[in-house]
N, C-alpha and C positions, 0 to 999 in steps of 0.2 A: 258128538255131533263130530268132532274132529276125524272119526274114524273115516267118517263118509266124505270128508273135505278134498279136492284136490287141489294141487301148485296155485292155482289162481285166487283159491279161496283162502289158502295161507298167508299169500303175501298181501291179499287186502286184510285179513285179521291183524296180522302182525303190522302193517301200515297205518292202522286205525290206532292200536294200543302205545303205538310209537309216537304219533302226531298228539294223542291225547296225555301225551307223557305218564300213562301209568306204568308203574314197573314193579309192584309189588305183588303183582298175582303167579307167586311161582310157581305152584303146579301147572297153571295156563302154559305160561312159557315153557317149563318143562316139554312138554305135549307137543308144544309148537315146535321146539330144536329138535324133537323127535322124527315128527312129520316132515319136518323141511330137510333132514338128511336124506328118510328116506325116497321124498318127492325129487330131490336134487338131481337126479339123472334125466327126468321127465320133463323138469320145469320148461318152460319159454325163457329164452334169454331177458327179455324181460320183466319177467316175473321173478326170477333168480338177482337180478340188479336191483329190484327193490325190496327183496328179503333181504337182501344184506344191509341194503341200507338203514331198514328198519330194526336188524340185528345190532348194526353199531349205535342208534339211537338209544335201543334200549339196554345196550350194554351186555348182549345177550352172547357170551364166548365160549358157546357149544363146541367143540374141534370138531364132531364131526360133521355136525350139519357146516360148519365154514370150510372145511377144506371140500366136503362133497360140491358146496355152490361152488366156488374156486374154482375147480376141478371144472364145471360144467362150461362155467365161462371161458377159461382158458380153449376148451376144447373147441370153442365156436368163435372165438375172438373175432374171427376176421369178419361176421355175420354183427358185430354190434355196434349201432349207432353212436353218435357223440354223448349224447344226454347219459344212454347206459354206461357208457365205457368210463366217464367221467364218476359215474356213482357207484359201480363197482369199486375201482381202483380207491379210491376214497374212504370207501368203508371198508374194504378191505385192509387196510394201510388202520383203518379207527381200530380197527378190532385186532390189530397186533399181527396178522398174518404174514409170515416173513419168507414165502417160497418164492425168488429171485426169477424164477423163468415165469411164473406168473406177472408179475411187472415188466419182464421184456415181451410177451407175448401181447397183452393187454396195449403194452406202450406202443409196439409196432403198428398195431391195429388202432390206437389215437393217432398217428401220423397223417393217414390216410383217410381222416377228419377234421383237421387242425382248421381247414380254411371255413369250417362250418360252426367253428366254437367262438363263444364269446369269453368275457374277463372272468365268469363265474365257474365256467366250465373248464377253463385253463386253471384259474388257482385250485379247485379241487384237484387236478391230476399233481398240480406242483406242488400241493402241498403232500399227499401220497408219497413221491417219490423222494420228497425230502425228508418226510417221517421214517422210511425206509431206510433210507441212503443210497438210491440208486441212481446214478447219474447218467440217463438215456439221452447222448449226446445230440440225436437226429432229432428226437420229440421237442429235446428244449430251442433246439436252432429255429425248429417251425414254429413253436409256442414266439418267442421274442419275435419272429417277423409277423407273425397274426396280430399281437398286441399293437407292434409298429402299425400296421393296416388299420387296425383300428380306431388308434389314437389319429389317425391322420384325419378323422371325420367327425371324432367326438371326444371329448375330456373321459376318462378312466375314472370312475368315482373313486373317492379317496378309499373308502370300504375296502376294495378290494387290492389297494397297493400294498399293504403288509403281507398280504396274504400271497403276494406274486414274487415279491423281493424276496421275503423271509424263505423260503426253499431253496431259492435260487442262491442264497448269501450261506445258508446253511452246505449247500452242495459245492459252494466254491466254485462255483460254475466261471469261465472265461470266455467271453465272446467278444466280437469285433463291434459289436452294437450297442454292447451294455449299458454303454457311456448316454449314448442315446437313448436307449429305453427309459432309463434311470433319470433323467430330463424331464421326457414326453409325461410319464407318471408321478414321480414327487414335484418339480416346480410348481403347476398347478395347483396342488392340492396341499403345500406346506401350511397354509392357515387354516384348513377343513380337516387336518387331520384329527381323529379320538387323540386326548392325550398318550394313552399308551401306544396306540399305533405309531406315532410322531417317535418315539424311543425303539418300537420295533424295526421302523423303517431305517433308524440310525444305526442300529444293531446290523441289519442287512447289509448296509451298504459299509460299514467298516468289514465285514467277512467278505465282500465282492472286490476288496483292495483298493476302496475309494481314499482318496488323501483331502482334508481342507485345501491344502495347497494348490490341489489340481483341479477341485469341483466346486466351484463357487454355491450349486444347490446342496453339496453336503454341508458346507460352513452355513449354508442359511436356514437348512433344518436344523443344525446344532442348537444355533442361536436363540430359533424358535423352542427347541425342547430347553433350551436350559430360562427363558423366561416363565414358561408352566411350572418348572420347578420352583421357581424364587417367588411366584404367585399363590405358590398352594393349591394349584389344580390338583397335584397329587396329594392324598392323604397321607402323613409323615407319621410313621418311617414307610415306606416302600423301596419294596428290593429292585424296583424298576429304575430307581437312581443308581442302583451299585451298577445295573447293566448299563445305563446311561456313560457312566464315568468312564465302563472300561471300552464302550462303543468309542468315546470320545477319544482314548489313548490312541485305539487303532488307525483313527481316522486322524492322526497327529493332530492336534488342533491344539496344542502346546503356547501356541500363542494367541489362542482365544484369551485373555485374561478376563474378561466381560462372565464370559461362559462359565469359569471355573466359580469364580466369584458368586455366580446366580444358583449353582448347587449346592455349592460348601454348606450350607444349613440343612438342607434335605439329604446330604451325604454323611451329616455328623451325627444327627436323629437314627438315619438307618443303620449305622455302624453298631451304636448302641444297642440295636435292639437285634442284630443278627446271630445267629448260633449256628453261623459258619466259619469255620478259621480261611477257608479258600475265599469265600465273597469277602472278605476282609483285606487277605493280602491282594487279590486281583485287584477290588477299587482303589488300594492305596498306590500301586504300582505305578499307572501315567501320573499322579500326582506330583512325584519327584522331576520330572520332564515340563512342567507348567514353566513357561519364563519369568526370569524378576525373582523378587524373594516376598509372595505374596502372602497379608497378613492373616489371610487364615490356616497358611498350610502347618505352620507348628501346631497351634492348639487343635488342629483336627486331627494330628499327627499322634497328639496325647489324648485324642478320644482313641484312636486307633487301637494304640499299646493300652490303654485300657479292656479295650473290650477282645483284643486279641489275648491276654493277659487270664481273661475271666473263661476263656474257652477250655473243652475236655482237652487236654493235651494228648489224651490217647486218640482222638481224633485228627490230630493235625497229621497232615503230609508231608513228605520232601520238598514238595513244591510251594506250599507254605511256608512251610519257615525258611528257605531259601528267597524265595519272594520278598516276605516282609523284612527279612535281616535285609536285603541289597537295597531295600525302602530306606529303613531308617539309615544307613548308612548313607544315601545320596543325600539326605539332609541334615547330616550330623551335625552342620555348622549354624543350624537354625535352633533355635532354644526353645525346646518347648515342653517344659519343665513345669512352667508355673500352672496355677490351676486353671482351668478353662475358662476365658471369656467369650461369653457367647455374642457381644455384639461385633465381633470379627464376621459371624457369618451372616449371610443373608435368612431373609425370615425362613425360618425350616416349619412351623405351626406346630412345635413339638413342645411340651413344659420342660422335658427333659434336657435342656441344652441350658436350664440354669447351671450356674458353674458352680462345680463340686469343691465341699468343704476339707479342701487337701492343701496343706502347704506345699511351697516348691521344693523342699526336701523331700516328702513322699512321694511328688510326682516324680525326679531324680527316680526315688527308689525301685519305684513301680519299672521304670523304662530301664534302667540296669538290671532289675531281673528278671526281666522279660528275655534281654540279650542273653542273660546266664540259661535260661530254660531252654531258649532255640539252640544255645551251643549244645548243651547237655540231649537233648532229642538228636541234632547232628552228629554228635559223637555214637549213640546207640543206632542210629538207622541210616549211618552213610553207604552203607553197605545197597541200599534201595536210592540214592542220588544219581539221579541222572547226569550224564557230564555238565550238559547247560546250568543244571543246579546247581551243582560243584563250584561254577565260575559265579553266580550270583552270591552264592553263599560266601566265598571267599572275597569276594570283592565290597561286599557290604561291612564285613569285619575289617577289609583292609581301611574302608573309608571310616570308620566306626576308630581305626587304630587298637582294636581289640584284640588282642593275642590268648585265643583260647586253645590251651596245650593238648585238651583233649580233641578236639576238632582237627588241628594240625595233625595230630598222631593217625586218627583216624583216614585223613586223607592222604596222607602217606603211605598207609598199607594200601589205601585202594589203589594207589599209582604204581604200585610196585610192580606190574603186569600190563603196565599202560603206554611203555615206551617202545612196544613191539614186539618182546617178549613172548605177549598172550596175543597172538592175531584179533581173536573175538573181543578182547578188551581195548585193544587197541584201536579198533573203529570205530567206537565211539568218542574215542581221543582226536577230532582231526586237528590239523594245524592250528587256526586260530583260536580253538579252544584250549590246547598245547599253551599258545603266548598268553590268551587269558591268566590260566591258571597262573603260569609261572609267573607273570608280571604282579598279581596279587598276594604270592607267599613272596615275593621280592619285599613288598610295601611291607608285609608282616615279619620280616626277618628271617623266614623259615624256606630258605631256597634250599635246602636240604633234604625238603618235603616229595621233592619229585626229581624227575632225570636232569642231569647236566646239560643233557642235548637240548633239552626244552628253554633253558637259561638261554644258551648259544643261540638257540633257534628265534627267540625273542628279542636279545640283542643284535643280531643281523637284523632282523625284521625293524626293530627301532632306527638301525643306522642307515637301511635303506631308505626310511621315511624322514630321514633326520631329527629323531627326536634323539632325547637323552636317555641313558641307559636306565632301568628301574632301580628304585632303592629306597631305602624309609626317608631318603631326604624328598622335595616338593609335597604338595598338596595331595591330601591322601583322595581325593577323588578326580585328576588329573587325568588319571588313565583309563577312566570310565568309558570315555565316547572314543575311545580309539580301537575297539575291537566291533566291527558291523558282523554281527551275524542274528542267527534266528533266536539265539542264549538271550536277547534284549527286548521281545519282542513283550509285549502288554500282552497279559492271558485272558482267555475269556474266563465270566463268572463261572458258567455251567457249560458243559458242550451234551447237552442230553440226547440230541439226535447222532443216529448212528453213523460211522466212516463212509463216506460215499461209496459205491462200487461202479467203478467205469461201465461202459457198455457202446457198444457200437451195434448198429441195427443189424449187421450183417453176421453178429457172433453173438454166441449165447454167454448172457451173463456170467462173467466171473465174479468170484470172491477175492477181494481185494487185499 
């Protein structure tokens, strides 16, 4: 019968099957895909948008049908209404369509309809741009204004907040009214968020550059999220807790000791179960900056050491190794060698929190062996370490007062052309990175591994700041806060979204 169907019939059938969630009739879906591609140039805009939406719900990734439908919408984007525009953009992104001109043209069309859109339409479009990685500056500005207009008459429902702020965070949007938008979206809904949404909003705020010292809303939301973890709202283990720890680090919530205590149990349970070295390294990185010497930190690091040692070393990356070594170094004065005592953690709802049958000597051996393994990896893969990773690795080893000749030799080889003799290599080692590397090498008694100019530059810098020259004397961790750079930012647990593509309405979208 499909041979006699037109575009409207096809859209109705696809919509019916997607609404009924019937995905298994492969022969029918293949026929519908062929008919969709054939009818695309002749379909109405409404039928095409409905078809794309149904294809996304059915996960029909027929390339010809997708391309032809998107080209049809792009050719007459100015005639789309606000509903079809939102539906088409969202569906195309869900189906993996990545032609940036499509998002540019339909984004321009959406600008004309902003005043008619509600939070549902806006969240659909923002999700699409966040997923594809396109930052349409004009459209985002109009959306922020429209959301503020809506908020002036009623509270936007909590279910939409994460889907609005999440894409803005993925795109690292900067806007003069962003703080106001966050206040009106988040503050009335803190107690109303679904647990996962609370963490997603924390992550969004961290990516938007918020800090708890400057944003009471961010502080209140983090406190609420911590209490959710402490009261076992999340089934343990939960990877959401790792994301919450990373978000709290980016929000610089290091003085919120009650929050970190609240999530410590859930964090320990999740670290035991994760199979990702990146998740382990990134989750423990912010813990080293929590103020004071919390009772849970050393045992939690022992859990992390055990978890990291259990990972497949072939899956380690230079960033994981550098971050974890840095974190170990920063807490080198806190002894976490004893068997883990679960009483130091808040309730995690996980039986694996029972103390492990290991004595202090076995715990120390595990930690020392892991440090050796990390150093062996760094020795082999030093060419793959970027400058900031080298800084973190060396500073971690300096704090541990652990001189590994293989690492020092590989660093020396890597830095041979980083003193300006090789312009390409030197560009990656700006002055603050040079000073940090030189200081770490001085602490390790290996100043020969870098250029004399770097050592002189460090001492000149320290003299200008009134600091004493570097050397073996002094505390191993004293210098770590002296260098302010992106090298020391807490890392994201994952970066699944594509890097944003900048776009101005009067210009074609360009690849970043």
